[in-house]
C-alpha positions as CSV (number, residue, x, y, z in Angstrom):
1,X,0.1,0.0,0.0
2,X,2.9,2.3,0.7
3,X,4.1,1.8,-2.8
4,X,0.7,2.8,-4.3
5,X,0.7,5.9,-2.3
6,X,4.2,6.8,-3.5
7,X,3.2,6.0,-7.2
8,X,0.4,8.4,-7.0
9,X,2.0,11.1,-4.9
10,X,5.4,11.4,-6.4
11,X,4.3,12.9,-9.7
12,X,1.9,15.3,-7.9
13,X,4.7,16.1,-5.5
14,X,7.2,16.7,-8.4
15,X,4.6,18.8,-10.2
16,X,3.7,21.1,-7.1
17,X,7.5,21.3,-5.9
18,X,8.5,22.2,-9.5
19,X,5.8,24.6,-9.7
20,X,6.7,26.3,-6.5
21,X,10.5,26.5,-7.4
22,X,9.5,28.0,-10.7
23,X,7.4,30.5,-8.8
24,X,10.3,31.3,-6.6
25,X,12.5,31.8,-9.7
26,X,10.1,34.1,-11.1
27,X,9.8,36.2,-7.8
28,X,13.6,36.2,-7.8
29,X,13.7,37.7,-11.4
30,X,11.1,40.3,-10.5
31,X,13.0,41.1,-7.1
32,X,16.1,41.9,-9.3
33,X,14.1,44.9,-10.5
34,X,13.3,46.4,-7.0
35,X,11.3,45.7,-3.8
36,X,8.3,47.6,-5.3
37,X,8.2,45.1,-8.0
38,X,8.0,42.1,-5.7
39,X,5.3,43.9,-3.7
40,X,3.5,44.7,-7.0
41,X,3.3,41.0,-8.0
42,X,2.8,39.8,-4.2
43,X,-0.3,42.2,-3.8
44,X,-2.1,40.5,-6.7
45,X,-1.6,36.8,-5.5
46,X,-4.2,36.5,-3.0
47,X,-7.1,38.5,-5.1
48,X,-6.3,36.0,-7.9
49,X,-6.6,33.0,-5.8
50,X,-10.0,34.4,-4.7
51,X,-11.0,34.4,-8.3
52,X,-9.8,31.0,-8.7
53,X,-11.6,29.6,-5.8
54,X,-14.9,29.2,-7.6
55,X,-13.4,26.5,-9.8
56,X,-12.9,24.2,-6.7
57,X,-16.6,23.6,-6.7
58,X,-16.1,21.9,-10.1
59,X,-12.5,20.5,-9.7
60,X,-13.0,18.7,-6.2
61,X,-16.3,17.3,-7.3
62,X,-14.9,16.0,-10.4
63,X,-11.9,14.3,-8.8
64,X,-14.2,12.8,-6.2
65,X,-16.8,11.4,-8.5
66,X,-14.2,10.3,-11.2
67,X,-12.6,8.2,-8.4
68,X,-15.7,6.8,-7.1
69,X,-16.7,5.6,-10.7
70,X,-13.2,4.2,-11.6
71,X,-13.2,2.4,-8.3
72,X,-16.7,1.0,-9.3
73,X,-15.5,0.1,-12.9
74,X,-17.8,2.6,-14.6
75,X,-15.2,4.4,-16.9
76,X,-18.1,5.6,-19.2
77,X,-19.5,7.6,-16.5
78,X,-16.1,9.0,-15.4
79,X,-15.4,10.2,-18.9
80,X,-18.7,12.0,-19.0
81,X,-17.9,13.7,-15.8
82,X,-14.6,14.7,-17.2
83,X,-16.4,16.3,-20.3
84,X,-18.8,18.2,-18.1
85,X,-15.9,19.6,-16.0
86,X,-14.3,21.0,-18.9
87,X,-17.5,22.6,-20.2
88,X,-18.3,24.1,-16.7
89,X,-14.8,25.4,-16.1
90,X,-14.7,27.0,-19.6
91,X,-18.0,28.9,-19.0
92,X,-17.0,30.1,-15.6
93,X,-13.5,30.8,-16.9
94,X,-14.7,33.4,-19.4
95,X,-16.8,35.2,-16.8
96,X,-14.0,35.2,-14.1
97,X,-11.5,36.3,-16.7
98,X,-13.7,39.4,-17.6
99,X,-14.2,40.3,-14.1
100,X,-10.5,40.3,-13.2
101,X,-9.5,42.3,-16.1
102,X,-12.0,45.2,-15.7
103,X,-11.7,45.3,-11.8
104,X,-8.0,45.1,-11.6
105,X,-7.3,48.6,-10.5
106,X,-9.9,48.6,-7.8
107,X,-8.7,45.2,-6.6
108,X,-5.0,46.3,-6.1
109,X,-6.2,49.7,-4.5
110,X,-8.3,47.7,-2.0
111,X,-5.2,45.5,-1.2
112,X,-3.4,48.5,-0.1
113,X,-1.1,49.2,-3.0
114,X,1.0,52.3,-2.6
115,X,1.7,54.7,-5.3
116,X,5.0,53.0,-6.4
117,X,3.1,49.8,-6.9
118,X,-0.4,50.6,-8.2
119,X,0.5,50.7,-11.9
120,X,2.5,47.6,-12.1
121,X,0.1,45.6,-9.9
122,X,-2.8,46.7,-12.1
123,X,-1.1,45.7,-15.3
124,X,0.0,42.3,-13.9
125,X,-3.5,41.4,-12.7
126,X,-5.1,42.4,-15.9
127,X,-2.8,40.3,-18.1
128,X,-2.8,37.2,-15.7
129,X,-6.7,37.5,-15.3
130,X,-6.9,37.5,-19.1
131,X,-5.4,33.9,-19.1
132,X,-7.3,32.6,-16.3
133,X,-9.8,30.7,-18.7
134,X,-6.9,28.5,-19.9
135,X,-5.9,27.8,-16.4
136,X,-9.6,26.8,-15.4
137,X,-9.9,24.5,-18.2
138,X,-6.4,22.8,-17.5
139,X,-7.6,22.5,-13.8
140,X,-10.5,20.6,-14.8
141,X,-8.6,18.2,-17.0
142,X,-6.1,17.8,-14.3
143,X,-8.7,17.0,-11.6
144,X,-10.3,14.4,-13.9
145,X,-7.0,12.6,-14.5
146,X,-6.1,12.7,-10.8
147,X,-9.4,11.2,-10.0
148,X,-8.7,8.4,-12.4
149,X,-5.3,7.8,-10.6
150,X,-3.3,9.4,-13.4
151,X,-0.8,12.0,-11.9
152,X,2.2,11.5,-14.1
153,X,0.7,13.1,-17.3
154,X,-0.4,16.2,-15.6
155,X,3.0,16.4,-14.0
156,X,4.6,16.4,-17.3
157,X,2.5,19.1,-19.0
158,X,2.3,21.3,-16.0
159,X,6.0,21.2,-15.4
160,X,6.7,21.9,-19.0
161,X,4.4,24.8,-18.9
162,X,6.3,26.3,-15.9
163,X,9.6,25.6,-17.6
164,X,8.3,27.7,-20.5
165,X,7.1,30.4,-18.1
166,X,10.7,30.7,-16.6
167,X,12.2,31.1,-19.9
168,X,9.6,33.5,-21.0
169,X,10.2,35.5,-17.8
170,X,13.8,35.8,-18.5
171,X,13.4,37.1,-22.0
172,X,10.6,39.5,-21.3
173,X,11.3,41.0,-17.9
174,X,14.9,41.7,-18.9
175,X,14.4,42.1,-22.5
176,X,16.9,39.4,-23.8
177,X,17.4,38.1,-27.5
178,X,16.0,41.3,-28.9
179,X,12.9,41.3,-27.3
180,X,11.5,44.4,-25.3
181,X,12.2,45.0,-21.5
182,X,8.8,44.6,-20.0
183,X,9.4,44.2,-16.5
184,X,6.4,43.1,-14.4
185,X,4.3,43.2,-17.4
186,X,6.7,40.7,-19.1
187,X,6.3,38.3,-16.2
188,X,2.4,38.3,-16.6
189,X,2.5,37.8,-20.3
190,X,4.9,34.8,-19.9
191,X,2.4,33.4,-17.2
192,X,-0.7,33.6,-19.4
193,X,0.9,32.2,-22.5
194,X,2.4,29.4,-20.5
195,X,-1.0,28.5,-19.1
196,X,-2.5,28.5,-22.7
197,X,0.1,26.0,-23.7
198,X,-0.7,23.8,-20.5
199,X,-4.5,23.9,-21.6
200,X,-4.0,22.9,-25.1
201,X,-1.7,19.9,-24.2
202,X,-4.2,18.9,-21.4
203,X,-7.0,18.9,-23.8
204,X,-5.1,16.9,-26.3
205,X,-4.3,14.1,-23.8
206,X,-8.0,13.5,-23.0
207,X,-9.4,14.0,-26.5
208,X,-6.7,12.2,-28.5
209,X,-4.5,10.2,-26.4
210,X,-6.7,6.8,-26.6
211,X,-4.7,5.1,-23.8
212,X,-5.2,8.0,-21.3
213,X,-6.9,6.9,-18.0
214,X,-9.5,9.6,-19.1
215,X,-10.6,9.4,-22.8
216,X,-13.3,11.7,-24.1
217,X,-14.7,11.3,-27.6
218,X,-14.3,14.5,-29.6
219,X,-17.7,14.0,-31.1
220,X,-20.4,14.3,-28.5
221,X,-22.7,16.7,-26.7
222,X,-21.1,19.8,-25.3
223,X,-24.3,21.0,-23.5
224,X,-24.3,21.1,-19.7
225,X,-25.7,17.8,-18.3
226,X,-27.6,19.2,-15.3
227,X,-27.7,15.8,-13.5
228,X,-24.0,15.4,-13.5
229,X,-23.5,19.2,-12.7
230,X,-25.8,18.8,-9.7
231,X,-23.8,15.7,-8.6
232,X,-20.5,17.4,-9.1
233,X,-21.7,20.7,-7.2
234,X,-23.1,18.8,-4.3
235,X,-19.8,17.6,-3.6
236,X,-17.7,20.5,-4.7
237,X,-19.5,23.5,-3.4
238,X,-18.3,23.1,0.3
239,X,-14.8,23.0,-1.3
240,X,-15.5,26.3,-3.1
241,X,-16.8,27.8,-0.1
242,X,-13.8,26.6,1.7
243,X,-11.4,28.1,-0.9
244,X,-13.5,31.5,-0.7
245,X,-13.0,31.3,3.1
246,X,-9.3,30.5,2.8
247,X,-8.4,32.9,0.0
248,X,-10.7,35.8,1.2
249,X,-9.0,35.3,4.7
250,X,-5.5,35.2,3.2
251,X,-6.3,38.5,1.0
252,X,-7.4,40.3,4.3
253,X,-4.1,38.8,5.9
254,X,-2.1,40.4,3.0
255,X,-4.0,43.5,3.4
256,X,-3.0,43.6,7.1
257,X,0.7,42.9,6.3
258,X,0.6,45.5,3.5
259,X,-0.2,48.3,6.0
260,X,3.4,47.8,7.3
261,X,4.9,49.2,4.1
262,X,6.5,48.1,0.9
263,X,9.9,46.9,2.3
264,X,8.1,44.8,5.1
265,X,5.7,43.3,2.6
266,X,8.5,42.4,0.3
267,X,9.9,40.2,3.0
268,X,6.6,38.7,3.8
269,X,6.3,38.0,0.1
270,X,9.5,36.3,0.1
271,X,8.7,34.3,3.1
272,X,5.5,33.1,1.4
273,X,7.2,32.1,-1.7
274,X,9.6,30.0,0.1
275,X,7.0,28.4,2.2
276,X,5.4,27.3,-0.9
277,X,8.0,24.3,-0.8
278,X,6.4,23.2,2.4
279,X,2.9,23.1,1.0
280,X,3.9,21.1,-1.9
281,X,4.6,17.7,-0.3
282,X,1.4,17.8,1.8
283,X,-0.8,18.8,-0.9
284,X,0.7,16.0,-3.0
285,X,-0.2,13.6,-0.1
286,X,-3.7,15.0,-0.2
287,X,-4.0,14.3,-3.9
288,X,-3.2,10.8,-3.2
289,X,-5.5,10.6,-0.3
290,X,-8.4,11.9,-2.6
291,X,-7.8,9.5,-5.3
292,X,-6.9,6.3,-3.2
293,X,-9.7,7.0,-0.5
294,X,-12.3,7.8,-3.3
295,X,-11.4,4.7,-5.4
296,X,-11.5,2.5,-2.2
297,X,-14.9,3.7,-1.3
298,X,-16.1,3.4,-4.9
299,X,-15.2,-0.3,-4.3
300,X,-17.1,-0.2,-1.0
301,X,-13.8,-1.1,0.9
302,X,-13.9,1.2,3.8
303,X,-11.0,-0.6,5.8
304,X,-8.8,-0.2,2.7
305,X,-9.6,3.6,2.6
306,X,-8.7,3.8,6.3
307,X,-5.4,2.1,5.7
308,X,-4.5,4.3,3.0
309,X,-5.5,7.5,5.0
310,X,-3.3,6.3,7.9
311,X,-0.2,5.7,5.6
312,X,-0.7,9.1,4.0
313,X,-0.9,11.2,7.0
314,X,2.2,9.4,8.6
315,X,4.1,10.1,5.5
316,X,3.2,13.7,5.3
317,X,4.1,14.3,9.0
318,X,7.8,12.8,8.3
319,X,8.2,14.9,5.3
320,X,7.0,18.1,6.9
321,X,9.3,17.8,10.0
322,X,12.3,17.4,7.6
323,X,11.2,20.7,5.7
324,X,10.9,22.5,9.0
325,X,14.4,21.6,9.9
326,X,15.7,22.8,6.6
327,X,14.0,26.1,7.0
328,X,15.6,26.5,10.5
329,X,19.1,25.8,9.3
330,X,18.9,27.7,5.9
331,X,16.2,30.4,6.1
332,X,18.8,33.2,5.6
333,X,20.5,32.0,2.5
334,X,17.2,31.2,0.9
335,X,16.0,34.7,1.5
336,X,19.2,36.2,0.2
337,X,18.4,34.5,-3.3
338,X,15.5,36.9,-3.7
339,X,16.9,40.3,-2.7
340,X,20.2,42.1,-2.1
341,X,18.6,44.2,0.5
342,X,19.9,42.8,3.8
343,X,17.2,44.3,6.0
344,X,14.5,42.5,3.8
345,X,16.4,39.1,3.9
346,X,16.7,39.2,7.8
347,X,13.1,39.7,8.1
348,X,12.2,37.0,5.7
349,X,14.6,34.8,7.5
350,X,12.8,35.1,10.8
351,X,9.4,34.5,9.4
352,X,10.7,31.1,7.7
353,X,11.8,30.2,11.3
354,X,8.4,30.8,12.6
355,X,7.0,28.8,9.8
356,X,9.2,25.8,10.7
357,X,7.1,25.4,13.9
358,X,3.8,25.1,11.8
359,X,4.9,22.0,9.7
360,X,3.3,19.2,11.7
361,X,0.0,21.3,11.7
362,X,0.1,22.2,8.2
363,X,0.9,18.7,7.0
364,X,-2.0,17.2,9.1
365,X,-4.6,19.4,7.8
366,X,-3.5,19.4,4.2
367,X,-3.1,15.6,3.8
368,X,-6.2,14.6,5.9
369,X,-8.3,17.3,4.1
370,X,-7.6,15.4,1.0
371,X,-8.7,12.2,2.6
372,X,-12.1,13.8,3.6
373,X,-12.5,15.2,0.1
374,X,-12.0,11.7,-1.5
375,X,-14.7,10.3,0.8
376,X,-17.0,13.2,-0.2
377,X,-16.9,14.8,3.2
378,X,-16.1,18.2,2.2
379,X,-17.8,20.2,5.0
380,X,-15.2,19.7,7.6
381,X,-12.3,21.1,5.7
382,X,-14.9,24.1,5.3
383,X,-15.4,24.3,9.1
384,X,-11.6,24.2,9.8
385,X,-10.9,26.9,7.3
386,X,-13.5,29.3,8.8
387,X,-12.1,28.9,12.4
388,X,-8.5,28.8,11.5
389,X,-8.3,31.5,8.7
390,X,-10.8,34.0,9.9
391,X,-10.3,33.5,13.6
392,X,-6.5,33.8,13.5
393,X,-5.1,35.1,10.2
394,X,-7.7,37.7,9.9
395,X,-8.9,38.6,13.5
396,X,-5.8,37.7,15.7
397,X,-3.4,38.9,12.9
398,X,-4.8,42.2,13.0
399,X,-4.7,42.4,16.7
400,X,-1.1,41.3,16.8
401,X,-0.1,43.8,14.0
402,X,-2.3,46.8,14.4
403,X,-3.1,46.8,18.2
404,X,-0.1,45.0,19.8
405,X,2.3,46.5,17.3
406,X,4.4,43.1,16.8
407,X,4.6,43.9,13.1
408,X,5.6,41.0,10.8
409,X,6.4,38.5,13.4
410,X,2.9,38.9,14.9
411,X,1.3,38.4,11.6
412,X,3.1,35.1,11.1
413,X,2.6,34.0,14.7
414,X,-1.1,34.2,13.9
415,X,-0.3,32.0,10.8
416,X,1.1,29.3,13.1
417,X,-2.0,29.4,15.4
418,X,-4.3,29.0,12.2
419,X,-2.4,25.8,10.9
420,X,-2.9,24.1,14.4
421,X,-6.6,25.1,14.7
422,X,-7.3,23.7,11.2
423,X,-5.3,20.5,11.9
424,X,-7.2,19.8,15.1
425,X,-10.6,20.1,13.6
426,X,-9.8,18.1,10.5
427,X,-8.0,15.4,12.7
428,X,-10.9,15.0,15.0
429,X,-13.3,14.5,12.1
430,X,-11.0,11.9,10.6
431,X,-10.5,10.1,13.9
432,X,-14.4,9.7,14.3
433,X,-14.3,7.5,11.3
434,X,-17.8,8.9,10.2
435,X,-16.3,10.2,6.9
436,X,-16.1,6.5,5.8
437,X,-19.9,6.6,5.4
438,X,-20.6,10.0,3.6
439,X,-20.5,8.5,0.0
440,X,-23.2,5.8,0.9
441,X,-25.4,8.7,2.4
442,X,-24.9,10.8,-0.8
443,X,-25.9,7.7,-3.0
444,X,-29.1,7.3,-1.0
445,X,-30.1,11.0,-1.4
446,X,-29.6,10.6,-5.1
447,X,-31.7,7.5,-5.3
448,X,-34.6,9.4,-3.5
449,X,-34.1,12.2,-5.9
450,X,-34.4,9.7,-8.8
451,X,-37.4,8.1,-7.4
452,X,-39.3,11.2,-6.7
């Protein structure tokens, strides 16, 4: 069973780690412009994640339902769910892209952008938002493939996309090979083009690669199937709400930190960028948890689902402790990669050491939340996010920063408290064992609807 966990999680792990590393490289390149450039890009991160949150309703529901049907041997239904996921993400992607483009200036001003960052932040947000529809469709394809147990192919095309993004950033930020020097706007253009390429490759995989775990006929109906859509949203909506809670809270958290000034926010953004490395392993284990638990429950094997979940949690904890140790030992050299400003690097180093303390809690809540989603038990990750994010990263962080005047350290102490609060709620739900029977209850509800 350990090998099955590893075989599913390592491609997702490589994909997420490489994506994080490439994002770090992007930020390092932008940081070579100045601290204001780092802040301009950093201020757009959380609002953009809020816009992306709506797609969780489709993608989490897609992964879970595809996993259930693959586990039950119903590949035809799994493929139809994947088709509907692509259609729904495309429609919503067009809408959200339009909102992002036209509201960019108001959003970055709301985030607390100062005079030296407003213009760059607005342009960056508009360009990246324009490419959001491609990212949305790609997310739907990836969600379906992961639900079918295929994590290697998404790793290949998403890592390839990020490699292209790094090359494009180098060429367009600094104006190499005769291309114009576009600075922050160049980073945004490269990001959107790379997402378009990943989207094209992902669609080719599911429509033309006949041996893919998900294989959709090109000829077929592209109308919304409201029965499948309702099934997807019934599982996915709590996850979308969770992501709105999480990303909305993180946006308010970023707004609190931005009140400390451009230099401090640059240090904060460097810390967040490096901390992305610690999210990746736990998120990869969460992906494995969603797939393996979903497929086990699809085959009506609750005990196998429990064994997979235990293995995933223990492996996630072990990796997280190692990552925390690395942060304690190498935080300052990592921060210096981003900036030549020693003051900014020193502040970033401190917050990384604080983040090292959060690793066991973070790994528990991310990995076990994936397990619960695989079971269709998506409400408790939502409850944990409401309590942790809004209780600590929004309210407590504001008190620590603006009332107690603890500055950046106060904000990151609140972040640690958030991680352990979420971990406690998710763990107690997992320990109760009730998550193993959510799928059966959902199926009973669907049967009652069909009969009525």
